[in-house]
Every structure is written in structure tokens, then in C-alpha cells.
Residue, then its C-alpha position, 0 to 999 in steps of 0.5 A: m499499499s503507497e502512502g497515498l493510500l493510508s489514512p491520515k492517521h495512519r500516515k501520522h503513525k508511521r512517520a511517528t515510528q521512523m528514525p529522523e534522519e538527523k538522530q540515526p546513529w549510523n547517519p555518515i559524516w563527510d569527512e573534508k581531510a580525509q576525503r572519505w565519509k566515515v561513522e562515528f557511534t557509540i554501542r554499549g559504551n564503546r566508541i566505534r569510528k570507521r572510515l567508509g571506504d571509496v565511496p564519493v562524496t556524491a554517493r550519500p545513499l550508499a554509504k548511508r547503507i554501508a554504515k547503517k549495516l556496520y551499525e547493525e553488524h556491531w551490535q549483532d556482536v554484542l547480542t551474541y556475546d559469548p565470553s566462553h569464545i574470546e580471551a580475557e581482556t587484559f587488566l592494562v586495557a582495562v585500566k585503559r577504558y576504565l580511565e577512559g570511562g570516568g575512573e579515578r586515576r590517582f592510584i591505578e595509573r601507577i599500578a598500571r607503570v608497575i605492572v609494565a616495569d615489572r619485568s616478573m609480571p607479564d604486560n597482557i596479564s588478564v583480568d581474571d589472573f588477578d588472585d591472591s598471589v598477584m596482589m600480593h606480588l604487587r602489595k609487596t613491590m609497591y607498599p612492603d612496609a605500609a599500613d594494610a588501611t594504606v595498601r586497601r586504599q591505594l591498591f586492593t580498592p583501585v584495582r577492585s574498581v577496574i574489575a568490576f567495571v569490566s564485571n558490571g557491563w562496560q561502566a565505571s563502578k564506585p568501589r564497594g566498601k570492603d576490605v579483600i576482593p570479594t572471592r567465592w569458594l565452595t562448601p564441600e556440599e556444593a563441591e560434591k553436587l558439582l561432581v556428581a553433575a560432572d559425572s551424570e549421564e543425564v547431564v554430560g552423556s550426549w556431549d562428554p561421555k568419557r568426563r573430560t569436563l570431570q577430570k578437569i573439575a577433580f584436578m582443579l579442585g584437588g590441586g588448586a591449578g588455574p583454568g589456563e594451566t590445566i589445559e596446559v599440562d603435558a603428560k609428560n609431566l605427571r607422576p602418579q606414584t608420587g601423587e604429583v603433576w609439574i605446572s610448567k605454565d610461567k604466568t608470574e616467577f611464582r606459578p611453576r610448581w608441583v602440584h599435590l593431587p589426592p588419591r580421590a582426584w586420580c580415582l576421579m580423573g580416571d584413565l589420562p592421555t600417556d602424550g601430549p596435553v592431558f585434559l582434552t575437549p569433551q570432545s577429546k581433542p586438545y585446546v587451543v593454547r592461547k594467551n590468558g587462556g583458560g575461558q575455553l572450559k567455560g561452557a562446559f563447566d557452566t551446564v555442569r554448574e547449572a545441573a548442580g544448582l549453582g550460580p553463575e559466580v562459580m566459575p572455572y577459577t572458583l575451583r582453585h580459590t575452594w582448594a587455597t581455602w580447604f587447604n588453609c583450614q587443614i594446616n594454617n600455614l600460609d607459607t605453604l598455602k603460597k608455595r603449594g598454590g604458587 
């Protein structure tokens, strides 16, 4: 039906539902200096600037179509975002976005400079890698003799603000009034539920017949390894006779170590490969190893976690925190905990 055949009421409704051209976020702009059409818009705090290639100044309708398609593609990427399929964001990149988003720069800039200058800490350390060992290393480097209140104000709170900024949907957040970074760990009952779900035919039988996810959970829970360390374990570093596994992944100078596994962990892991990578995907294929890896475990882990009735705050790295909590309860010796846990 042409617009001329619409009633005045319907024509008014049609015009009301169409976005005015000047308010269309993909509306292209001619850049006189570059002699190119360009587009600039923001999607969930992420600013996108693009030049549209060799589109002549006289071809504005074509530039609009290209710009609109680009806008829709970026939105599609956001709507189909799956954190298990991308690498964790580096902490230094997160700091940059945090400051650009209006975050407090008084202390965080110094922390970033220390990370860059410290040869024992990789520049590409991810947000997910900021565990207790990293924080204690920064404290020792930056504030070896400072009072706890000073360390909390100038180190713990700024780092926590950056982590919250990344976790809360790309918005700068005010630091919470807590003395430590919140850490989730499992009770023994919760851990048992997770293990049962990972071995349940009803839960994993159709996509993880060899219980690869159970093997990884048992290993991390029993020895305190992180997800990235787990997927890089090689069969040559297994010592079943002594219950030990050598972790060689050099995330920080403290992390290469012997992991001591209890008999139950070895029992739950069952038959392991005798050559090459030990911990495989549910399809029994090696993981693609990448910098700051470990996120590859999240998809399968989340399926098991949901079946166990645990919330989304429980992540693969929670198993490392759980091991540390349980281990410290047993031995009550922080030095031994640091040595065993890297």
C-alpha cells in the first residue's frame, strides 16, 4: 500500500515510528580532510569510528547503507557475545577503558606503570588472572612497609574498581566498602554436587561421554591449578606414583610448581592420555592454547554448574579459590599455601 492510500491517522503513525535522519546513529559524515565518508557511534560504551572506503561524496545513499550495515553488525556482535569463546581482557586494556569511562586515576595509573616495569609480571596479564598471589606480589613491590589501610586504599580498592568496571557491563563503578576482593569458594556439599553433575549420564552423557569436564574439575579442585594452567598440562609431567603433577605455565615467577593431588582426585580423573595434552575438550580434542587462556572451559563448566544448582558467580577459577580455602583450613600455614598454590 503506497503512502498516498494510507489514512491520515496511519500516515501519522508511520512517520512517528521512523527515526529522524539526524538522530540515526549510523548517519555518515563527510570528512573533508580525509576525503572519505566516516561513521561514529557508541554501542554499550564502546565507541566505534570507521571510514567507509572509496565512496564518493556524491554517493551519500550508498554511504548510508554501508554505515547502517556496519552498525547492525556491531550490535549483532554484542547480542551474540559469548565470553567462553574470547580471550580474557588484559588488565592494562581494562585500565585504559576504565579511565576513559571516567574512573578515578589517582592510584590506578601508578599500578599500571608498576606492572609494565615489573619483569616478573607479563604486560598481557588478564583481568581474570588477578588472584591473591598477584595482589600480594604488587603489595610487596609497591607498599612493603605500608599499613593495611593504606594498601587497601591505594592498591586493593583501585584494582577492585577496574575489575568491577569490566564485570558490570562496561560502566565505571564506585568501589565497594570492603577490605578484600570478594572471593567465591565452594562448601564441601557444593563441591560434591558439582562432581556428581559432571559424572551424570543425564547431564553430560550426550556431549561428554568420557567425562573430560569431570577430569578437569577434579584436577583443579584437588590441586588448586587455574583453568589456563590446566589445559596446558602435558602427560610427561604426570607423576601418578607420587601423586604429583608439574605445572610449567609461567604466568608469574611464582606459578611453576608441583601440584600435589589427593588419591580421590586421581580416581575421579580416571584414564588420562599418556602423550601430549592431558586435559582435552569434551570431544576429546586438544584445546587451542592462547595467551591468558582458560576461558575455553567455561561453556562445559557452566552446563555442569547449572545442573548442580549453583549460581553464575561460580566459575572455573572458583575451584582454585576453593582448594586454597580448604587447604589453609587444614594446615593453617600461609607460607605452605603460597608454595603449594603458586
